[in-house]
N, C-alpha and C positions, 0 to 999 in steps of 0.2 A: 879162438878171441867170438863174440859175440857179433861183432859185426861186420863178418866177414861171409854170410851169406848176401848182403848186399851190396857186395860189389863185383858181385860175378857178372861176367862180360855178358850181354842178350844175344842169344845160339842165332846162328844166321835164320833162322824159319823164323824168328821173331819179327827181325827187319819189314817186312813187307806192309804186314800188321800193322804195327804202328804208322809207316809212313799212311798207307791207307786212314785211319785214323786222324791223323792229324788232318791229311790233306780234308778228309770229311767237314771235319769242324769248320775249315779254313774255308771253303764253299759256301755250307750254310750259314754263316756267321756274314761273309760278302755278299750273300743273298738277302739278309733280312738290311742291310742296309743300302743294299740297290732298290730295295721296294720304298726304302725312306722318300730315296733322289725322285724315285717317278712318282711316289704321290706329291713331293714338293714343285716338282717341273706340272703335275695335271692342275696342282693348285693353283700354282702362279698363273696359267688358263683363265681361271675362271676366277679367279677373285684379284679386283682391282688393284690392294693395298700389295697383294703378292707381287703382281705385274710389275710395281714399281721399283720393289724394295728387294726383289731376288727373296724374299723369305728374312733377311737376316738383320734388318733396319728397321726404324719403328713407322708401324702403321698408323699412328694416333692419327693423323691428317687424309686416313681416309674411312675413318669405320666408322659406319652405322647401325643402327638398334639391331639391324639383322647379320653381322659379320664381325661384333666386337667382340676379342679376348684379348687377357694382358699378355701383349710378346716382350715384357719387359724380361734384363737377365738376369738371371737370377744364383747364390752362392747358397747349397748347402751342408749344414756340418753334421757327419754322418756316425753312428753305433751302431753295432749291432752284434746277434748269436751264428759262430758257423759252426755242421755240424760237420766232422770229419770225417774222411774216410778211413774207412779201418785198418788197409795199408799204412798208412801215414805211422801208427801207432803212435799216436800225439792225441793228446783230450782235445773234444773240443775247446772255441774259443772266444774272444769276443773285437771282432773287429773295428776299427773307427779309420774317419777320414774325412774326405771333401770332395764336394762336385762343384761342376760349374756349365749352366746351361742355357737355352735360348730355346722358347716355343717356335716354330717355324709356320703354321698354321696352329685352324684350331683346334686340329687333330693331332698334330704330330712336334715331339720337341725334339729335340738334339742333345746331349750331357757329355763331359770330360769329367771321369769318377778316376777317382784314387781311393784303393786301403790301405794298411798295414795292418796286419794279422800276430798276436803271439799265440803257439800254441805250444804248451808244453807236452815233452816224450814220455814217453813210458820209462822202464829205466832200462827193461832187456832192447830198447831200438834203437833207433836213428839219432836220436832225440831231440831237443825244443828245436820249432822252427817257429821263425823270423821272416815273414812273404813280406811283399811290398808285391799291388798288384795294379792296374791302371787301365782302362779301357774307353772306348767312345763309345755311347748306347745311344735307341735309336726308341724315342718311349710315342707306344700308340694309343693315343687318349678316343676308343673303339666308342666313345658315349658321343665325343663335342665337347666342344666350349663355347660353341654359341652362343651369343647371349650376354647381356651383362647383367641380365636378372639371376645368371646363374654364377657368377664370380665367386660366390662362398658356398656353392654345395660339394657335396664329392666328388673328387672324378677318377676313376678308374684307369685302369693302362693297362697295357701288354708291353715289354719291353724285351729288347734281344741286342746283344753286346757283344763286340770283339777286342781282344786287346793284348798283354803281356801279362807273367806272373815268375817274379822271381822267388823261388824257393830256396830257403838257406835251413839248412840243421846242422848239425855238431861236425857230419861227414863229407857233405856235399855241397854245394851250392849251384844252381842253374836258371833261367832265365829262359823259357818257351811259352808258346802261344797257349792262350787260354780263349773262353768262348762261352758265355752266359746268357740266361732267358727265361722269364717269370713274369709275374703280375703285381703290380699294387693300386695303390691308391693315394691320393693330394687331398689337402682340404685346409681352406682358408678359411683362417678365422679372424686374421683381419688384411687390411689391405698392403699391410709390410711382413706380412709374417703367414704362413705352409708349416702345415704338418706335411710330410711324407712318408710312407709302409713300403714294402716292398719284397718279395721272397722271387728268390730266382737259384737256380741248378747252374754250378759252375765244372764247366769240363776243363780241367789243367794237363795239356800233353806236358808233362814234365817228370811225370814217374820213374822215367830211366834214366834222370839227372841223376838225380838227388834218392834213389830207392830202387839199386840195381839187380836185378834178380827177381823183380818182380813184374807183374804188365808196365804199360806201358803208357799210365795215365791216372790220374785221382777224378774221383765225381764227388761233388760234395752240394749241398742245401746252405744259401745263406738267406740270414733273413735283416733286413738294416731300416732300423729309425731316424728319422732327420726331420729339424725343422730348418726351410726354406725360403731365405730372404730374396726376397724381388728387389733389383737396382731400377733407381729415377722414380718419376712422377708416373701417378695410375695415366693409361691410355684412356683420351678424351676423347668422346662421339663428336661426331664434323655433325655442323650445321647444317640444317639441308637451304642444299641452292634453291636461288630463288633467279626466277629470270624477269629480268627489264623489262619494261615497259617505255619503248624509245616515240617520244609524240612524233607524227611529223612534219617536215619543216612548212613554216608559215609560208602563203602564196603571196606574191608580191602584189601590191599595192599600186593599183592604177592611179592618178589625180583625175579626179571628179570631171566630167565634157560636163562644157555649159546649158546647157538645154533651156527652152522656154517653157515653162511653167503650162501645164492645159488647163482648162475652163472650169472652174468649180467642179467634181460628178458628187452626184448624192450614194454616198455609201450605205452595203448592206451593214450590218450589225454584224461583226465575227463569229464565227460558230461555237461556242455552249468548246471549253475545254475538259479533256475528259480525265478524272482525277488517278491517276496509277492505284496501281492494282497491289498488294505486296502479301504476297506467302510468305511462311517458315515453317522448316520439319525439318523432323529432328529424326535423320539414320542409326540403326543402331549399328556400331563402327563391330562387333561381335559379328563372324563371317563376312565382312569388306575385306578386312584385312588381319594376316595371320597375328594372334598373341604378340603382340613387343615388336612387331613388325607397322612397316610406313609405307607399303608398297601394296595396292587395288589387285585384291584376287581377282578372278573370273565373277563371285557371285557379288561384290562390289563393286562393278563396271558396269553389273546388270542392274543393281540399284542404283545406279545415280541416272540411266538410261531411265527409268522407268521413273524419276522421280522430274527428268526435264518434263519428259511425256507428259506427268502429270500436272502439271503447270499451265502447259499448255492447255488441254481438256479442260486445265479450271475456269477460263473462260482469259488468260493474261499472253499478251499478245507478245511484240518483240522488248527484248530485256533490258532496263535501263542503268539495272545497278544487280552483283550476287554478292551477298556477301557468306563466309564460308570459316565458321570456327570450329578446328577439332577441341574434342575432350576427353579425357583417361581418368583412369580411377585411381585411389589415392594410396597406390604401390608401388614403394618407388623414390624418390628426391624429387626435391622440385621441378628443378634446373633438368633434370631429365625427362619429365612427365610434360614439361612445358615444350620440349624441340621434339620428340613424337609426338604431341597433340597438332604442332604446327605443319609435320613433314607431313602427317595424314590428310591435314588442310591444300596441301600443295599437291601430294596425288588427286583430292578431289576434283582442284582446278584445275591438270592437267589434261582429266578423262575430258574436263564439258568441252573443253576447246575443242578436241575430237569431234563434241558433236554439235558443232558449229554454233559456242557460245564463243564468245568475241573476250579474248584475254584482256583488253583493254577495262572491263565494265566488272571485275572479279578480284575480289579483293580477300585473300587466306590467313589466316591466321589461330594461334595455339593461343588456350584457354589451360593445359594441364589440368591440375587438377584442382582448381579452382572456385568450379562449378559445382559441387555433387549433386547428384539426388538422393542418395543410397551413401551412410557414412561406415567404417568397420562396426562403432557403436550399434547400426540399425542391426548388422547384422549380427554380431554378437544374441543382442538382448532375442531375434528370433531365434537366435541357435545355429545358423548357417553361416558357423566358424568355426568349426573345427576342426578343420586341417585346410592347407595353402587352397589345395582342389575345391574344397568349397565357398570361402570364401571368395576364391576369383571366380566364380560363377554370382552370389552374391554381387558380386559388384559392378555385372555385366550394366545392368542401365548407364554406369559413368560412362561407360565407355563407347561415343559415338558422337555424331557430324554432325553440326546444325547449319542449315544451310537458305541465310534470308534473302527471295527475289522478290524485285519489285520491278514492274514493266507496264508499257501501254496496254487496258484492254481491249481487246478483242474485237475486234467488227465482225 
């Protein structure tokens, strides 16, 4: 009979080899998933959002421009192509299925994935295969996803997973260990949908169960394409925190004492009141802050210190009021730029208070992109908008912090 060679019992000398390969695959897959847990734990110690949620809740209440990423649960519909191991004696086939996943940090996703594949068998082989697979996958986005301005960029990742596979042909059916690894990429074409593609090398420790008389595993390549649908509202950026200024309690007023009016005196005219001095300074935000960030760099702190020193050297004594207004370029939405500009103004205010300027005299606000010095049309007219990097450089004069200080003349 043609099928008899596939029913041969494995020789005793073959068993250690199969055991070692299955054990090695399990150790490698578990080590990959263990690295995910380690990175998640590290992220939880450095990211306020993950420290609060443990990696699986919504981070929206703790996100700012520097740590934003889309942390929504998602569903994926998948279809692909599998290049079968020649030992199957079956044609290549088309798998399809679904996945459900959750980003747990700016660099990591966890995903549950299930596929069904139909492989037509060769006439002299064991027959048609009907295979089911289920796996737990870890996806590492090695270029990162932090920053709300990159939500629709192409995002490459590496993937590793471990799970079970049920191989069934007209001779046998068996379920055993499966492990796979590869690379892929996602692209968000809108806030509600992403395209995903990846290629994986699959280890199937099942050949001795459904294909006796051959080696002890199948090794195959799989490419899948998918449509990924995030669930729920898009995470919002947090509004910058503001420090409340508490006015001191009023002093109790004692009743006036009865005094005898003194004899009239000749009073000299009061000295002339000095006119307050006002100065306005524009400081470029480039270099003070990272692109799309609101925390001051070392260069930014140095510029603020130089500005305070310059005001004092210009003849200004005690400051009676300081107004700080942050500005941005036109890239991004109006609401997002308004929040970013206000957050930058707050960072400047916080550093000024460390230099001895009373917080009560400082007012910080953001104007967003409402007061542009250079527009995108200006950049196109000058031929400086050929790509995004060139446009960002051309729009640099808009990214600034304006400081208006009023104080008494220096005596």
